[in-house]
N, C-alpha and C positions, 0 to 999 in steps of 0.2 A: 394110913400113916401118911402125913403131910411132910414134904422135904424140908430139911433144916436149911435156913438160908446162910452161904457161905460167902462172907465177904472178904475179899483180898484187896489190902491197900495198894494202890498203885500210884507212885509218885508222891507229891506233896501238895498240899493246900486245897482249898475246897472249889476252885473255880475249875477243876478239869472237867472237860467234856467225858462223860461215861455214857456205855451202852450196857444194859443189861443182857447178858446171855443167859438164857435158861438150860441149866445143866440138871442131870439126875439128882444132884444133891442140893440145888437150890439155884440163886441168882449170882453170878460173878461180874462186878463191873469190870469195864476194859476200858482204859484210856484211849481215846480214840487217836492220837498221835503215835500210839504203839501198835495199832492195827495195820498191819502190812501184809497183806496176802500174796501181793504179786511181786514182791521185790526181787526175787531171784528166779532164775530159770528153773531150779529144781522145785519151786513152789507151784510155778504154771503147770510144770509136769505132773506134780501130785494132784493139782486141781483137775486136770484134764483126765488122769487115771482113774481118780474118786468118782468123777461123773460116769465114765464109761463103765466102771464096775456097779454104780449104784444104779443106774436106770438100766443097765444090762441084767442085773439080778431082779429088777422090779418087772421088767419085760419077761424074763424067764418064768415068772408066775404065771403070765398069759398064754405062754407058747414060745417055740423057738422063732418065729418070724419076728414077734415083738421084742425079743432078746436082742436079735440081731439090729433092730431098729433102735433099742434104747442104748446098745454100744456105740452105735454110729452117732447117735444124737446126744448122748450123754455128755461129752467133752464141750460140745459147743454150749449147752445148756449151762453146765458148771461154770464155765468160764464167763458166761454173761452174768450169773449170779454173783461170782467172785468180783466182777469189775462193778458190779452196782453196790456191792458191799464196800469196797476199796472207795468208790466214789463219796458214799454218804459217810463213811467213818474219817475221811482224811480231813484233818484240821486245817483250817485256813490260815495262813502266815499273818494276814492283816488282822484277823480276830485274835488272834494269839498276841501280837503286838499291842492291840488296843487293851488286851485284859493284862498288860504287864509282864507278859512271858516272852521277853524280848530274845532270849537265847534260845528258846525252842523255835521261835519264828524264823530265827536267822539259820538254824540248823534245816528246817523243812525248805527254806528258800535255796540255800546253798546245794541241797540234795536234788531239787528239781532244775537248777540252772542250767547244767550241761545239756539236758534235754531241750529245755526252752531255747538254748542257743542254736542247736541243730535245726529245731523245727523252724527258727526264725531266717537261719540260712537257706533252707530248702523251700520253704513258703513265706517270703517276707510279708506279702500284703495281708497275711491271717494272723501271724505269730510276732510281728515286730512290735506292736503296740502292747501285748501282754508281756513280752519281755521288758519292755522299757518300763511298764508300771512295777513289775518285780524287782526291777533294779531300784526304782525309787522305794519300795517298800525294804529291799534290803539295806539302802541307806539309811533309812530311818531306824531300823533294828541295830544296825551297827552303831548308829549315834547313840541309842539307848544303851548300849554297851559299852560306852566310851571308847570307841575306836573310830575317831574322827576322820583320820587320814583315808580309812578305808572307805568310810561313808561318803567323804567327798568325792572320791573317784567313782563310787557306783552312782551317785547322784549326777555327776557330770556326764556319765556314760547315757543315763537314763534320758536327761535332759536333750541330750544331743541327738539321741534316737527319735524322741517326741519333736523335736525342731524339724529332723529329715522328714518325719511322717506329715507335719503340718505344710513344710515345702512342697511335699508332692501332692497335696490336697490344694494348693493355691489356685484359686479360681474356682474351685469346686466347693460348695457349702458342705458343711458336716451334715450328716443326715437329719432331718427334722428341723434345720435351721434355714433351708433355701427357700425360694419362691415357691409358692405352692403348699408350704408345709402345714399341716393340720393344726 
């Protein structure tokens, strides 16, 4: 007997990114913007415990030494798997804005902005350009949502960051643009 497909409508519109998850009763499309495995500490704890139990149980079939190895390695493997799923199912705010879904793009940018600010403060050489780009994307999403005052503030902050980065590179050409570039 073949499984009957179960389709659960998620959100609205036809441009949603969907991932098909195989379940016992069929396929369930999931909106990528809603797949957030590692949002809370309790989710991470569940992933770690689930990995320990799953690989420990699988190792128990082979013997006590393999069960212990499974319990020790399971959390790391499960966390790595959850991170891969998180990375490949998280929607890109620029793509959402390009598809006309400005409110969702703004929600995602606002959600990641505090973390980006902390990273840019700790490692400015690696994350200031990313923060500046996200601020410009935020200003475009705010402008599309008719919140022009906030959009102007975000754009000014992003441009100021880009100017600071350009001033720091003064005299040093950008990669691929200097003498001897391929």
